[in-house]
C-alpha angles and dihedrals in degrees: 000000000000092000089055091050091049093051091046091049090049093050099043102033116019095043092047105045099155098049089043092051092046092050090047092052091050093050093046092047091049093055093041086064089064098050092101087062092058108113145174121230127200098171122125087245090069099040104050138040117267093238094045109142094215091053091051091050091049092051092049091053090047092053091049102042103026138257124318091209098121139119126223122218118192115205123197110176126206090229130049111306095228097043117121094247093051093047089051089050091051090049090052091048092048093050093049092050093046090053092065115108097236095043116096103184140343121218117201137158087273092063106044119099118259121211105172102036084110105347116265132202122232090253091055092047091052091054100043138003113224121216134172088269092058116108093234095049117121108218095201092051090045090055091053092047094050093047095048106028114104087223095059109019111112089352103069100006126017121239093257091055098230101103133052134180133225120207111215107199113203125216110270114241097227093174092059093045092049091051091050092048090049091053092048092051091047091051093049098044106033101029114181100345113140094242090048092050092055092046089047091055091049092051092047090053092050091046091051092050092047090046089055092052091044091052092051092050091047093051090050092048093050090049090051092048091052091049090054092047091052090062090059099046093095089065102034145011110252133186129185123216143154139115095274091053092048092051093047094045092046090059091046091050093047091047089052092045091051090055096044096041091043091055089046092052091049092051090047090052091050092050094047094048094045091049094044101044106016091208124110091219092060090049099047097043098052091040091052092050092048094049093044092053094047095046092045091053091049089050091048091053089050091048092049090045088232108154118214115231125224087253096057097035092107092069091105093062092046091049092051092049095048093045092048092052091053093048093048091052091051094045093049092049092048091051091048092053091045090053093047095045108027092169094056119111125246094251092051092050093048092046094050091045092053093044093051095046101033097096099050091040091050093052093043092051095046097041 
């Protein structure tokens, strides 16, 4: 089989270098056009199996108790937490955050019900819920309640009473959830029937498109939240947290690492090749092949709309390393043959190089 492949490769590629090079350039240019569509995905849909039991349990809890799409803002003022100026500042921060398009509600220490500030009977609680913004609220009693109540201690206000938290609840993407639930029901009821497979692919494509839009809206919302927080940093120390922020920032960090590490790998390749061969031709040729293979693969993933997860995002580095090893083997063999047979022609040297390294290169590339 390998001998047939070698002879076919010799006949179609080595004996037709210009058409082969032209076809290669066209293919590479075509996939380069789709590089902007290359994306990273950190959603649960891309990290676990569709029929995973833990994922099913998580989704059932989410349907029953509500979404976990919220951000947490910790607020440590420079003045006393329960002073009038700080409470007004927290109210202003809450209102600015709540005004964002993708924010549903904001829960702060100004919004939670108070029972012992002053004490209320069950009849009074049933008629009206008292908060810190109520006219009859006692701020000093409210501070004691929030620092000692099992409902609020170290959740809303820390035990030392100098830091509070705001829960920024994001708008639930019902369209995305409905699509996911429809796909789960289809998978459970129809299984592997041909009609179900086609419907499953359609739903997966719609989920992927909606996931992309949801991620863009989330990134924009987190950027807007951070802009708002920056305007309050002269009066308090603020930190932003939450699962949506972690997922969004993870993608941003990985995207940045891919750029930085990719540039580092390219520079490392240039240094190694220059030191090993000392000839510009043997630096430019392997580097061109490595970059072409990496960029073509990125373009192919963008063309296929196949998001790369945070787990497999290091494929670019692995691809560069594997490609470089193959190219170095071929270059070294070519130089050996050229030194042994200085009168041999270029085609003959290339042919013998390919023939001698075809088998290990084939298994390395297909492994």
